[in-house]
C-alpha positions, 0 to 999 in steps of 0.5 A: 199821165192820161186817164182813160175814160173808164177811170172817170166812169169808175169815179162816178160809182166811187162817188155814188158809194161815198154818197150812200154812206154820207146820205145815211149819216145825214138822212137820220137827222130828219127821221129822229123825231119820228123815231122818238115818237115810235120807239120812245127813245130818250135824248141820250139815245138820240145822240147814240143813234148818231154816235154809234154809227159815227164812233164805230166809223171813226174807230175802224177807218185806220184798220180798214184803210190798211187792210184795203192796201194789202188785200185789195181796195175794190174788194174792201169796197164791195164787202163794205157795201154788202155789210152796209146794206145788211145793216140797213135792213136790220135798222129798217126792221128794228122794234126797239131803240137799243136794237136800232143802235146796235144795227147802226154799229154794224152799219158803221163797220160797213161805212168804215170799209167804204170811205177810206177805200174810195179815197185810196182808189182815187189816190192810186188811180189819178195823178196831177191835175186829174187827181185834184179834179177827182178829189173835187168831185169826191168832196162835192159829192159829200157836201151835196149829200149832206143836204140831199140826205135830209130831203130824201129822208124827209120825203120818205118819213113824211109819206111812208115811214122813217124805216124806208129812209134806211130801206132805200139803201138796198136798191142803191147799194145793189146799183153801186156794187154792180157799177164798181164790179164793172168799172173799178179796177182792183188795186193793192200794195202787192209787195207788202205781205206782213201781218196786221198790227192787231194791238194797234187796232185795238188801242185805236178803237179803245181811244176813240170809243172812250173819248166819245162815250165820256162826252155823250154820257157825262150829263147822264151818269155824271161828269165826276160822281155817279148820278143817283139812280141814273147809274150805268146799267147793263142787263142785271149789272149796275156800275157799283162805284161812287166815281162815275164811269165817265172819268174812267172812260176819259182815262181809258181814252188817254191811256190808250192814245199814249199806248197807241203812240208808244206801240207804233214807235216801238214796232216801227223801230223794229221794222214791223208793220204798224196800223198807222205809218208814223213816217207819214207825219214827217210830211208837213201837209199831211201832219198839219192838214189832219189837225186842221181837218179834225178841228174843222169837222168838229164844228161842221156837222154838229149843227146838223143834229140840232137844226132838224130838231128845232125846225120840227119841234119848234117851228112846226115843219114836218120831215119833208119841209125840214128836208127842203130847208136843208136843201139850201146846203146842197145848193151852196155846196154845188155852187162852191164846186163850180166856183172851185173849178173856175178859179182852181188855176188862179187860187191855191187849194189852201186859200180855197180851204180858208175861204170855205172855212170863213164862209162856214163861220159866217153861215153858222154864226148867222144861223145862231143870230137868226134862230128864235122861237118865231123864226121861219125858213126865210131867216135861216135859208140864206145862212144855210146856203152860205154854210153850204158854200163853205162846206163845198169849198173846204171839204174837197180842197182840204182832202187834196191838201192832206193827201197830195204828198202821200206815196201811193203805197201808203194811200190806204193808211193816208186816206184812212188817217185823213178820214179818221181825223174827220170822223173823230171830229164829227163824232166829237162835234155831235157829242159836244154840240149835242151836250151844249144843245140839251144842257142849254135847253134844260137850263133855259127852260128851268129859268123860264118856267120859274117865271110862271108863278102858278107852276109848282117846282115838281111840275117844272122839273117834270117838264124840263126832263120831258123836253130834254129827254124827248129831244124837244119832241114833247114841245107840241103836246105841252103847247097844246095843254098850256100855251105859256109852258109851250111858249117857254119850251119853244124859246128854251129849245131855240136858246139851246139850238142857238148856243149849239150854233155859236159853239160850232162857229167857235170850233170852226174859227179854231179850225181856220187858225189851224190852217195857218200851219199849212203855209201860204199855199204857194208853190214855194211851200209845196217845194218845201213840203216835199223837201221836209218829207224825208228820205224814207218817204222820198224813196217810197214815192218811187214804189 
């Protein structure tokens, strides 16, 4: 199949649309210390600034992936860009942390419309080797923007305001919208006019929301019993039970997941539409690839939460300097895209995925070894570059592996499922690694302060709470008042960041093991995958 030149031009704007939402998911990292200072948000709110976006993003990807198949992929992309830009304006004007988090929720809705739609447009518009190239461009864009976002955010935060880090989305969104209108052809699954699975959509939202809420709020409200004065409060209502809302949240997630599967199987047997085409999981590459994608994403992006906080609050860099350090990620990702293109004819995508994850493991574990209270950018940049290489290799190639056997008529659901797996992994990564960071920091700081004999216990507790609650933002002020306390706080936050890095490396190692289920990557494996896909999907492939 020959791709017309305008298809490649449309790929440019599709990739820029992806970059818009990826930049915004990373740009906030270097802006967080400034947001903490101006809006006085807590460390739990810091996690929610990240998670409110990622959680809604993950929860709605399947819904909008299905809707885009039915009502138009380009239409869904344009609506998503509009919602995203409006939410960015609200964030830039937010006077409080709670309103900022609420606007991030709306922004997550827009992002959930954009991401699966871009994948679906590529899956529907490209074939064969061209599809592989298109996915590589898409994946390299994500890898590069993961690093360029902090650089742009650092520049805007340092010389203007953290609010401009979100306001920049207005002109970028307009450029993307015009480009999409001019170059991207509409694409939809016109033969399917059946109703949307509303119950399945609600259950999927409850499942992902319940899981991430429990992981983030466990250290605030208690993992089992309610923590005294720190009970869940919404307006004038306070959680009345001795049992913490966290295990209740986990139970809701587990029950919703079970009901989602039961409901989908029941509707499929009746020939009714489901939110997720369960028949897709008969495709080995799709089934196993999504499992691997979730685990890998859990380890990939969690470290991006802790590293900017450490660079600014411990090393002492400003937001722009932090962005320059994280630029090493972009360099590695771009280098990986060139390497991937050069060897794609000789090395299978699965082998590139494994090589990428291995590079990420070495890079993140190296960061854990390099991080200390006295470290500088020279110690961390080489490992960030290696991590970027791995990120660039694994992201694009794993996407191609997951979707390579998915029928075009299911491209929205397929790409939505793949994106959901990644985003749930990212949400879990931020929740789990954020909890590791702040819990480890608090424990390490309490131990180190106990070695200062002149410091009373009450003061030690206050200092630990101040450092953890401010996500490390209180460290410079503490150091200015008491050098010993400041040194202990820097060392403890470095300990927490190091623990977070090692935890990320552990999850990536599990992800590497999960890719063994994808086979060896030989042509024989591909043929076997097609044969195992089943007759229903084989017939659908011709639609």
